[in-house]
FILOVO-482009 format. One record per residue (C-alpha): residue number from 1; residue in one letter; y, x negated, z negated. Coordinates in Angstrom, 1 decimal. Layout:
% FILOVO-482009
<keba seq="NUM" type="A" Y="Y" X="X" Z="Z"/>
...
END
This chain:
% FILOVO-482009
<keba seq="1" type="M" Y="118.2" X="-104.6" Z="-113.6"/>
<keba seq="2" type="S" Y="117.1" X="-107.4" Z="-111.7"/>
<keba seq="3" type="N" Y="112.9" X="-107.6" Z="-111.6"/>
<keba seq="4" type="K" Y="112.0" X="-111.2" Z="-111.6"/>
<keba seq="5" type="Y" Y="108.4" X="-112.0" Z="-110.0"/>
<keba seq="6" type="N" Y="106.5" X="-114.9" Z="-110.5"/>
<keba seq="7" type="S" Y="103.1" X="-116.0" Z="-109.1"/>
<keba seq="8" type="W" Y="101.1" X="-118.5" Z="-111.0"/>
<keba seq="9" type="A" Y="97.6" X="-120.3" Z="-110.1"/>
<keba seq="10" type="K" Y="95.1" X="-118.4" Z="-109.7"/>
<keba seq="11" type="W" Y="93.1" X="-119.1" Z="-113.3"/>
<keba seq="12" type="H" Y="96.0" X="-118.2" Z="-115.4"/>
<keba seq="13" type="P" Y="95.0" X="-114.2" Z="-116.5"/>
<keba seq="14" type="L" Y="97.0" X="-111.7" Z="-114.9"/>
<keba seq="15" type="K" Y="99.7" X="-109.7" Z="-116.7"/>
<keba seq="16" type="T" Y="101.4" X="-107.7" Z="-114.5"/>
<keba seq="17" type="V" Y="100.6" X="-106.5" Z="-110.9"/>
<keba seq="18" type="M" Y="102.5" X="-104.0" Z="-108.3"/>
<keba seq="19" type="V" Y="99.7" X="-101.7" Z="-106.3"/>
<keba seq="20" type="G" Y="100.8" X="-99.7" Z="-103.7"/>
<keba seq="21" type="K" Y="101.6" X="-96.2" Z="-103.1"/>
<keba seq="22" type="S" Y="100.2" X="-93.6" Z="-100.2"/>
<keba seq="23" type="F" Y="102.9" X="-91.7" Z="-98.3"/>
<keba seq="24" type="S" Y="102.3" X="-88.1" Z="-99.9"/>
<keba seq="25" type="P" Y="100.4" X="-85.4" Z="-98.0"/>
<keba seq="26" type="H" Y="104.2" X="-83.9" Z="-98.0"/>
<keba seq="27" type="Y" Y="104.9" X="-86.5" Z="-95.8"/>
<keba seq="28" type="Y" Y="103.0" X="-84.8" Z="-93.1"/>
<keba seq="29" type="R" Y="104.5" X="-81.8" Z="-93.3"/>
<keba seq="30" type="N" Y="106.1" X="-81.7" Z="-89.4"/>
<keba seq="31" type="L" Y="103.1" X="-82.7" Z="-87.7"/>
<keba seq="32" type="K" Y="102.3" X="-80.2" Z="-85.0"/>
<keba seq="33" type="N" Y="98.6" X="-80.8" Z="-84.3"/>
<keba seq="34" type="P" Y="96.8" X="-79.9" Z="-87.4"/>
<keba seq="35" type="K" Y="93.6" X="-82.1" Z="-86.6"/>
<keba seq="36" type="V" Y="95.8" X="-84.9" Z="-86.7"/>
<keba seq="37" type="K" Y="97.7" X="-83.5" Z="-89.7"/>
<keba seq="38" type="D" Y="94.5" X="-82.9" Z="-91.8"/>
<keba seq="39" type="C" Y="93.2" X="-86.5" Z="-91.2"/>
<keba seq="40" type="L" Y="96.4" X="-88.0" Z="-92.3"/>
<keba seq="41" type="V" Y="96.7" X="-85.7" Z="-95.4"/>
<keba seq="42" type="R" Y="93.0" X="-86.3" Z="-96.4"/>
<keba seq="43" type="I" Y="93.4" X="-90.2" Z="-96.1"/>
<keba seq="44" type="A" Y="96.9" X="-89.8" Z="-97.9"/>
<keba seq="45" type="E" Y="95.2" X="-88.0" Z="-100.9"/>
<keba seq="46" type="E" Y="92.1" X="-90.8" Z="-100.7"/>
<keba seq="47" type="T" Y="94.2" X="-93.3" Z="-100.6"/>
<keba seq="48" type="E" Y="96.3" X="-92.1" Z="-103.7"/>
<keba seq="49" type="E" Y="93.1" X="-91.2" Z="-105.7"/>
<keba seq="50" type="D" Y="92.0" X="-94.8" Z="-104.9"/>
<keba seq="51" type="F" Y="94.9" X="-96.8" Z="-105.9"/>
<keba seq="52" type="K" Y="95.4" X="-94.6" Z="-109.5"/>
<keba seq="53" type="N" Y="91.3" X="-95.4" Z="-110.2"/>
<keba seq="54" type="Y" Y="92.4" X="-99.2" Z="-109.6"/>
<keba seq="55" type="E" Y="95.5" X="-98.4" Z="-111.9"/>
<keba seq="56" type="K" Y="93.2" X="-97.2" Z="-114.8"/>
<keba seq="57" type="V" Y="91.0" X="-100.4" Z="-114.0"/>
<keba seq="58" type="L" Y="93.8" X="-102.9" Z="-114.3"/>
<keba seq="59" type="K" Y="95.6" X="-101.1" Z="-117.6"/>
<keba seq="60" type="D" Y="91.7" X="-101.3" Z="-119.2"/>
<keba seq="61" type="F" Y="92.2" X="-104.9" Z="-118.9"/>
<keba seq="62" type="G" Y="95.6" X="-104.9" Z="-120.4"/>
<keba seq="63" type="C" Y="97.8" X="-105.3" Z="-117.3"/>
<keba seq="64" type="E" Y="101.0" X="-103.9" Z="-117.2"/>
<keba seq="65" type="V" Y="101.0" X="-101.8" Z="-113.8"/>
<keba seq="66" type="I" Y="104.2" X="-101.2" Z="-111.4"/>
<keba seq="67" type="R" Y="103.9" X="-98.4" Z="-108.9"/>
<keba seq="68" type="P" Y="106.8" X="-97.6" Z="-106.3"/>
<keba seq="69" type="D" Y="108.7" X="-94.7" Z="-106.3"/>
<keba seq="70" type="L" Y="108.7" X="-92.9" Z="-102.6"/>
<keba seq="71" type="D" Y="110.4" X="-89.9" Z="-101.8"/>
<keba seq="72" type="P" Y="108.1" X="-87.5" Z="-100.2"/>
<keba seq="73" type="D" Y="111.3" X="-86.1" Z="-98.1"/>
<keba seq="74" type="E" Y="112.2" X="-89.6" Z="-96.7"/>
<keba seq="75" type="C" Y="110.5" X="-89.5" Z="-93.6"/>
<keba seq="76" type="L" Y="110.4" X="-92.4" Z="-90.9"/>
<keba seq="77" type="Y" Y="110.3" X="-89.6" Z="-87.9"/>
END
């Protein structure tokens, strides 16, 4: 399946939007420092909550919302 994305002038109605996704709190499971880990987990949870609220608003206005699918077991470190 090939996705095609187009960007039009600012006065055209928004039909489809891609909204980001925060790393899962599980992503930070290997961090040893609990102070750092707790902060990052909280930020990840709050960011995802904000993305979901934004997604709801966009859908309420009739937009199609595309979200990436991140694997919580795929770590960068």
